[in-house]
C-alpha positions in Angstrom: 74.7 32.6 52.4 75.2 29.0 51.6 77.3 26.7 53.8 78.2 23.0 53.4 79.5 20.8 56.1 82.2 18.5 54.7 83.2 15.2 56.1 86.7 14.5 57.0 87.0 11.6 54.7 86.8 13.7 51.5 89.9 13.4 49.4 91.7 16.1 47.3 91.1 16.5 43.6 93.5 15.3 40.9 93.7 18.5 38.9 96.9 20.5 39.5 96.4 23.8 41.4 98.5 26.9 42.1 98.6 28.0 45.7 99.6 31.1 47.6 99.9 30.5 51.4 99.9 33.7 53.5 101.2 33.7 57.1 101.2 36.8 59.3 104.2 36.6 61.6 104.6 37.9 65.1 106.8 36.6 67.8 107.5 33.3 65.9 111.2 33.4 65.3 111.9 29.8 66.6 108.7 28.3 65.0 109.2 29.5 61.4 111.8 26.9 60.3 109.5 24.0 61.4 106.5 25.7 59.6 108.5 25.9 56.4 109.9 22.4 56.7 106.3 20.9 57.1 104.8 23.1 54.3 107.3 22.2 51.6 106.3 18.5 51.2 102.6 19.3 51.3 102.8 22.0 48.7 105.1 19.9 46.4 102.6 17.1 46.5 99.5 19.2 46.1 100.4 22.2 43.8 101.7 22.8 40.4 103.0 26.2 41.4 103.2 27.7 44.9 104.6 30.4 47.1 104.8 31.2 50.8 104.2 34.9 51.7 105.5 35.6 55.2 104.3 39.0 56.5 106.3 40.3 59.4 103.9 42.4 61.4 106.8 44.4 63.0 107.6 41.5 65.4 109.8 42.7 68.3 112.0 39.5 68.1 114.2 38.5 65.3 111.5 37.1 63.1 112.4 39.2 60.1 116.0 38.0 60.2 114.7 34.5 60.4 112.3 35.1 57.4 115.3 36.5 55.4 117.4 33.5 56.1 114.5 31.2 55.1 114.0 33.1 51.9 117.6 32.7 50.9 117.3 28.9 51.3 113.8 28.5 49.8 113.3 30.8 46.8 109.5 30.2 46.8 109.3 32.2 50.0 108.1 35.9 49.5 109.1 38.0 52.6 107.2 41.2 53.4 108.1 43.5 56.2 105.7 46.1 57.6 106.6 49.4 58.9 104.9 48.9 62.2 102.6 46.5 64.1 99.2 46.8 62.3 97.5 43.6 63.5 96.8 40.2 62.2 94.1 40.9 59.7 95.9 44.0 58.3 99.0 41.8 57.8 96.8 39.2 56.1 95.3 41.8 53.7 98.8 42.8 52.8 99.9 39.3 52.1 96.6 38.5 50.2 97.0 41.3 47.8 100.6 40.2 47.0 99.4 36.6 46.3 99.8 35.6 42.6 98.1 32.3 42.4 94.5 31.0 42.0 94.1 29.7 45.5 95.0 31.5 48.7 95.5 29.8 52.0 95.8 31.7 55.2 97.1 30.1 58.4 98.7 31.1 61.7 102.4 31.1 62.3 102.3 29.0 65.4 101.6 25.6 63.9 98.2 25.3 65.6 97.0 24.9 62.0 98.8 21.8 60.7 100.1 22.3 57.2 99.1 18.7 56.5 95.4 19.7 56.6 95.7 22.1 53.6 94.7 19.5 51.0 91.3 19.0 52.9 90.6 22.7 52.3 91.7 22.6 48.6 89.5 19.6 48.0 86.4 21.4 49.2 87.2 24.3 46.9 87.4 21.9 44.0 83.8 20.9 44.9 82.5 24.4 44.0 82.9 26.5 47.1 84.7 29.9 47.0 85.7 30.0 50.7 86.5 27.2 53.0 87.2 27.4 56.7 89.2 24.8 58.6 87.1 24.5 61.7 89.1 23.2 64.8 87.8 19.9 66.1 88.8 21.0 69.5 90.4 24.4 70.1 93.5 24.5 72.3 92.9 27.8 74.1 92.3 28.9 77.6 88.8 29.5 79.1 89.0 33.3 78.7 90.3 33.1 75.2 87.5 30.7 74.2 84.9 33.0 75.7 86.3 36.0 73.8 86.5 33.9 70.6 82.8 32.9 71.0 81.8 36.6 71.4 83.8 37.4 68.3 82.1 34.7 66.3 78.6 35.7 67.4 79.4 39.3 66.4 80.7 38.1 63.1 77.4 36.0 62.6 75.5 39.3 62.9 77.6 41.1 60.6 77.8 38.3 58.0 74.3 37.2 58.5 75.1 33.6 58.2 75.5 30.4 60.3 79.0 29.8 58.7 80.2 32.6 61.1 80.1 30.1 64.1 82.8 28.1 62.1 85.2 30.7 61.0 88.8 30.5 61.8 92.2 31.9 60.7 92.7 28.7 58.7 90.9 29.4 55.4 91.4 28.7 51.7 89.6 30.8 49.0 89.7 31.6 45.3 91.7 34.6 44.4 88.8 36.0 42.3 86.9 36.8 45.7 89.7 39.4 46.5 88.5 41.5 43.6 85.5 42.6 45.9 87.8 44.4 48.3 90.7 45.3 46.1 90.2 49.0 46.7 89.3 48.8 50.4 91.5 51.3 52.3 89.9 51.4 55.8 92.4 51.2 58.8 90.3 48.5 60.5 90.3 45.2 58.6 88.2 42.0 59.1 89.2 39.4 56.4 86.1 37.3 57.0 83.7 40.2 56.6 85.6 41.4 53.4 85.2 37.8 51.9 81.5 38.1 52.2 81.7 41.1 49.9 82.8 38.8 47.1 80.8 35.6 47.5 78.1 33.7 49.3 79.4 30.2 48.6 81.1 29.3 51.9 81.9 25.9 53.4 83.5 24.5 56.6 85.4 21.2 57.3 86.8 19.9 60.6 90.5 20.0 60.9 93.0 19.2 63.6 94.0 22.0 65.9 97.3 21.6 67.8 98.7 23.4 70.8 101.0 26.4 70.1 104.5 25.1 69.7 106.3 28.0 71.6 105.4 31.3 73.2 102.0 32.7 73.8 99.4 34.0 71.4 99.3 37.8 70.8 95.4 37.6 70.7 94.5 38.2 74.3 91.0 38.5 75.7 91.1 42.2 75.6 92.3 42.2 72.0 89.6 39.8 70.8 86.8 41.9 72.6 88.2 45.0 71.0 88.2 43.2 67.6 84.5 42.3 68.1 83.5 45.9 68.9 85.5 47.2 66.0 83.8 44.7 63.7 80.4 45.8 64.9 81.0 49.5 64.5 83.1 49.2 61.4 81.0 46.8 59.3 77.6 46.7 60.8 74.7 49.0 61.8 73.7 46.8 64.6 74.9 49.1 67.4 72.8 52.0 65.8 69.8 49.7 65.7 70.4 48.8 69.3 70.6 52.5 70.3 67.3 53.1 68.4 65.7 50.2 70.2 66.9 51.4 73.6 65.6 54.9 72.8 62.2 53.4 71.8 61.9 51.4 74.9 62.7 54.4 77.2 60.3 56.5 75.2 57.6 54.0 76.0 58.6 53.9 79.5 58.4 57.7 79.7 55.0 57.7 78.2 53.9 55.2 80.7 55.2 57.4 83.5 53.4 60.4 82.1 50.0 58.5 81.9 50.6 57.3 85.4 51.2 60.8 86.8 48.3 62.4 84.9 45.9 59.5 85.9 47.0 59.8 89.5 46.4 63.6 89.4 42.9 63.2 88.0 42.0 60.3 90.4 43.6 61.3 93.6 44.2 65.1 92.9 47.8 65.0 93.9 51.1 64.4 92.0 53.4 61.4 92.4 55.3 62.2 95.6 59.0 61.8 96.1 62.0 63.4 94.6 64.0 60.0 94.3 61.5 58.8 91.9 61.8 61.8 89.7 65.6 61.7 89.9 65.6 58.0 88.9 63.5 58.7 85.9 65.7 61.6 84.8 68.8 59.4 85.3 67.4 56.6 83.2 66.6 58.9 80.4 70.0 60.8 80.6 71.8 57.4 80.6 69.8 56.3 77.4 70.7 59.5 75.7 74.3 59.3 76.5 74.5 55.7 75.3 72.9 56.5 72.0 75.2 59.6 71.6 78.2 57.4 72.4 77.4 55.0 69.6 76.7 57.7 67.1 80.0 59.3 68.1 81.7 56.0 67.4 80.4 56.0 63.9 81.3 59.6 63.4 84.8 58.9 64.6 85.1 56.1 62.1 84.0 58.5 59.3 86.6 60.9 60.5 89.3 58.4 60.4 88.2 57.2 56.9 88.3 60.8 55.7 91.9 60.9 56.8 92.6 58.0 54.4 94.7 56.2 57.0 96.2 53.1 55.2 95.5 49.6 56.6 99.3 48.8 56.4 102.6 50.2 55.0 105.3 48.0 53.5 108.9 48.6 54.6 110.5 45.8 52.5 109.0 43.5 49.8 111.3 40.9 48.5 109.9 39.1 45.4 110.9 35.4 45.1 112.7 34.2 42.0 110.1 33.0 39.4 112.1 30.1 38.2 112.4 28.6 41.6 108.6 28.3 42.3 107.7 26.9 38.9 107.1 23.2 39.6 106.8 20.8 36.7 103.3 20.1 35.5 102.1 16.7 36.5 100.5 14.5 33.9 97.0 13.3 34.7 97.0 9.7 35.9 
């Protein structure tokens, strides 16, 4: 998987582009107007045609009402309301599938990803990459969240098999052709970054600014990030099965060593290894290894069971299409 590191000074291309910005929304009612206000001039300057897809992930506040009001003011906004809370990546998948334009940009709803940085990502795409990540110059999270984020990225690196996994973020831009690789994916657990690897190996990363959250607290807690990492391993990788096999192999060697020791002691000294605690410890070790392996295998069987149920990754409650004429911007002549 190829990865290029791009300097901050790289400028955007001159050719007009068409952009779909996808933003999952959760507990962001007061932030959304500012997000739209800052996005509009960036997209007007950068894109020939554009749209903003706001996917309400069943937010418990009045985010959907705010999205509806913004859509009435800005016809280029495409609101989508999900039936229940499915999670950030599931909401992203819904928005990505609804996107109509050549370039898809995903970002958080809390303004930690400055809209003004979008041209940097688009410029790298123009250089030949298919997926570009905006890597934070300095993340604005707490210690526990940073540790959990690091574990998730290390897990993703194993799943993706590439160094670029260390630089992934929710701030990405990619060509819409990549989404054809997972157009028919219907699993209930979604990892956008893994799905993108199904469609291309041309990845890049560029440093971008990362601001503190404007209001409220992030929905991604330490526990949720660790659960996401575990789901990513068991949902898209065979690493846990390989780990279980390795542990089983190690304990098998240990058992053979104990057997050779017992037999050797019997022939040399004529008596068995004394002590019930020693025997009980060995049994406990082997029992633990077996239960550990069975637990991992059971996790995979459970995922196969859920997959056979055909549980959808999301269900849309409302899908309000924007007015076509309002998002068609005049084509700029080449300078």
